[in-house]
Backbone as a ProteinNet text record, in pm:
[ID]
protein_1_A
[PRIMARY]
MWKNITFGQIRSLLTGLGFQELRGPKGSDLKHAESDTIFLFRPYRDTDPIKPAEVYHVRQMLDARGLLDADAFDDLLTKARA
[TERTIARY]
14723.2	14750.7	14772.8	14713	14704.6	14542.1	14505.6	14315.6	14265.9	14174.6	14139.4	14197.8	14274.8	14391.6	14304	14299	14220.2	14337.4	14248	14316.9	14400.8	14334.7	14368.4	14540	14518.5	14608.7	14763.3	14738.5	14832.3	14875.8	14781.3	14818.9	14888.4	14868.4	14918.7	15083	15067.8	15220.2	15319	15222.5	15318.7	15337.2	15275.7	15314.3	15344.9	15385.4	15471.6	15595.4	15626.4	15775.9	15785.3	15688.2	15768.6	15686.8	15607.1	15507.1	15411	15415.9	15321.1	15209.7	15041.2	14947	14871.2	14833	14734	14662.6	14529.7	14386.3	14339.8	14285.5	14197.5	14058.6	13962.1	13843	13916.7	14016.1	14024.7	14090.7	14113	14191	14305.9	14387.3	14512.8	14669	14720.5	14864.6	14956.3	15048.4	15154.6	15265.4	15327.5	15507.9	15581.5	15725	15785.9	15917	15927	16035.9	16189	16203.7	16377.5	16391.6	16331	16309.6	16286.6	16211.8	16137	16049.5	15974.9	15859.3	15706.3	15664.7	15483.2	15405.6	15295.4	15151.1	15071.1	15009.8	14850.9	14743.6	14636.6	14579.4	14411.8	14340.7	14176.8	14091.2	14001.8	13940.2	13872.8	13933.2	13901.4	13901.1	13773.1	13793.9	13885.7	13921.4	14025.5	13962.9	13826.2	13789.4	13749.6	13825.7	13793	13909.1	13864.7	14001.7	14045.7	14197.2	14232.2	14257.3	14301.4	14353.4	14442.2	14459.6	14628.8	14734.1	14695.8	14791.6	14858.9	14760.8	14833	14910.9	14852.7	14926.4	15044.8	15085.4	15202.4	15300.4	15233.7	15310.1	15386.5	15279.4	15321.6	15510	15426.5	15542.6	15665	15640.5	15760.8	15883.8	15741.5	15822.2	15914.4	15846.9	15951	16022.9	16053.5	16198.4	16261.9	16218.3	16345.1	16354.6	16321.4	16406.8	16476.5	16472.2	16512.1	16468.9	16296.8	16220.5	16182.1	16164.1	16125.1	16127.3	16205.3	16203.1	16055	16064.3	15934.8	15895.4	15981.8	15936.7	15897.7	15971.1	15925.1	15769.2	15751.6	15611.2	15499.7	15517.5	15433	15394.2	15509.3	15484.9	15396	15470.2	15389.3	15252.7	15216.2	15055.8	15001.7	15060.3	15030.7	14976.9	15050.2	15060	14903.7	14928.5	14777.2	14638.5	14620	14516.7	14455.1	14598.3	14552.3	14473.2
532.1	652.9	754.1	693.6	747.4	769	746.2	746.4	861.1	877.5	1013.1	1129.8	1057.5	1157.7	1119	1245.8	1237.7	1257.3	1206.4	1250.4	1397.5	1448.2	1578.8	1626.6	1569.6	1610.2	1521.4	1409.2	1315.4	1406.4	1455.5	1465.1	1625.6	1711.9	1821.7	1868.4	1714.8	1662.7	1643.2	1548.7	1495.4	1597.7	1723	1796	1952.8	1954.8	2000.8	1992.5	1816.8	1762.5	1726.7	1858.9	1858.5	1755	1646.5	1548.8	1662.5	1574.4	1603	1556.5	1571.6	1504.9	1505.6	1398.6	1363.4	1284.3	1345.5	1298.9	1265	1147.4	1054.5	1008.1	931.7	911.4	766.3	686.9	608.5	616.5	759.7	771.6	877.7	931.6	1000.1	951.7	982.1	885.7	1057.9	1019	1117.8	1081.8	1177.4	1116	1247.2	1191.3	1271.2	1195.8	1281.6	1204.9	1160.2	1296.8	1230.4	1157.1	1090.9	1030.8	831.5	953.9	786.5	731.2	814.7	742.5	768.3	700.5	738.4	657.3	729.2	677.3	705.8	580.9	566.6	502.2	651.1	611.6	614.2	539.7	542.7	705.7	647.5	788.7	835.3	941	1077.4	1131.7	1220.7	1334.5	1365.8	1525.9	1543.4	1536.6	1529	1499	1331.8	1280.9	1111.1	1058.3	966.9	970.9	839.6	830.9	730.3	600	483.4	325.1	370	356.2	371.1	301.7	185.6	124.6	203	294.2	371.5	491.1	551.2	635.5	587.8	443.3	409.5	381.8	311.5	309.9	408.7	533.2	646.6	716.1	683.4	731.8	649.5	505.4	441.3	460.7	458.4	526.9	623.5	731.7	846.6	845.6	771.8	738.7	657	579.8	509.2	584.3	677.6	781.9	850.9	882.7	967.5	1166.9	1095	1202.7	1309	1234.6	1257.9	1176.5	1204.9	1094.8	1068.1	975	877.3	1027.3	1061.2	1189.9	1295.2	1312.5	1469.3	1418.6	1344.3	1289.4	1301.9	1214.7	1220	1351	1430.5	1603.9	1662.5	1642	1765	1673.4	1540.7	1492.1	1536.1	1559.7	1614.5	1798.8	1854.8	1957.7	1987.1	1906.9	1921	1869.5	1797.3	1802.3	1905	1931.7	2081.8	2185.1
12234.5	12248.2	12130.7	11996.9	11881.9	11830.3	11913.1	11883.2	11885.5	11769.2	11756.9	11692.4	11627.1	11503.2	11387.7	11297.3	11232.5	11122.1	10980.2	10816.6	10826.4	10844.9	10852.6	10940.4	11049.5	11090.5	11026.9	10982.8	10976	10784.9	10721.4	10613	10633.7	10732	10746.6	10803.8	10902.5	10897.3	10795.9	10686.4	10603.4	10507.9	10447.2	10363.2	10435.2	10561	10623.5	10653.4	10601	10582.6	10408.1	10379.2	10200.3	10107.9	10211	10105.6	9981.8	9879.8	9794.5	9813.5	9760.7	9797.5	9644.3	9600.8	9498.1	9529.8	9478.2	9553.2	9413.9	9435.8	9379.5	9396.7	9346.7	9352	9433.8	9432.8	9482.5	9694.5	9679	9790.5	9810.8	9879.3	9872.4	9840.9	9810.2	9769.3	9856.9	9940.8	9952.8	9922.4	9885.7	9811.2	9835.1	9918.5	9921.4	9793.3	9721.2	9630.1	9638.6	9709.4	9813.5	9909.5	9967.5	10026.8	9981.8	9892.6	9796.7	9905.3	9977.6	10076	10026.4	10020.7	9984.9	10042.5	10117.1	10180.4	10108.6	10085.6	10010.4	10146.9	10111.8	10196.1	10106	10176.9	10143.9	10138.7	10093.9	10055	10211.1	10271	10385.1	10365.7	10448.8	10470.6	10571.1	10561.7	10712.3	10824.3	10823.1	11002.8	11039.3	10978.1	10970.6	11073.9	11165.9	11262.9	11180.5	11144.5	11105.4	11213.6	11179.1	11244.5	11303.4	11469.9	11496.8	11412.4	11380.7	11310.3	11180.8	11089.4	11047	11087.4	11209.7	11243.4	11244.6	11342.1	11390.5	11256.8	11128.3	10993.6	10967.9	10964.5	10923.7	11023.5	11146.9	11249.4	11241.7	11204.6	11205.5	11095.9	10894.5	10849.8	10827.6	10889.6	10883.3	10975.9	11093.8	11193.1	11113.2	10995.6	10947	10802.7	10824	10649.7	10741.6	10845.4	10910.5	10864.5	10800.7	10804.8	10914.3	11034.7	11146.9	11229.6	11359.8	11462.2	11552.8	11595.1	11688.9	11783.8	11883.1	11960.1	11931.1	11796.8	11736	11655.3	11613.5	11591.2	11683.1	11809.4	11939.9	11932.9	11974.5	12034.4	11905.6	11787.6	11722.6	11684.2	11709.8	11705.2	11793.2	11935.7	12086.9	12038.9	12012.8	12004.6	11896.4	11827.9	11692.8	11768.4	11878.4	11943	12025.8	12066.6	12190.1	12129
[MASK]
++++++++++++++++++++++++++++++++++++++++++++++++++++++++++++++++++++++++++++++++++

C-alpha cells in the first residue's frame, strides 16, 4: 500500500500539519511542539523512497496524537502520488 512513497511526500505532509524541520548531517528531525511529536529520519533526499514501516509509523503516530486520522493520511498520500 505504501510502496514508492518518497521522503519528500512525507516531509510535505508533515510540514503542512505544522511540523518544523531541522536538517543535519545525520538526517532530518520533524517536530510538532504542540503535540510533543517528533519523527527522526536518516539522511534522505526528497526523491528517495522510504520504507513502508516508516510510513506506517508516521500514520499511526499522527492518528494516535489526533493530528490526522489514518484514512485522511491515506487519502493525502494517494493524492500526492497522482
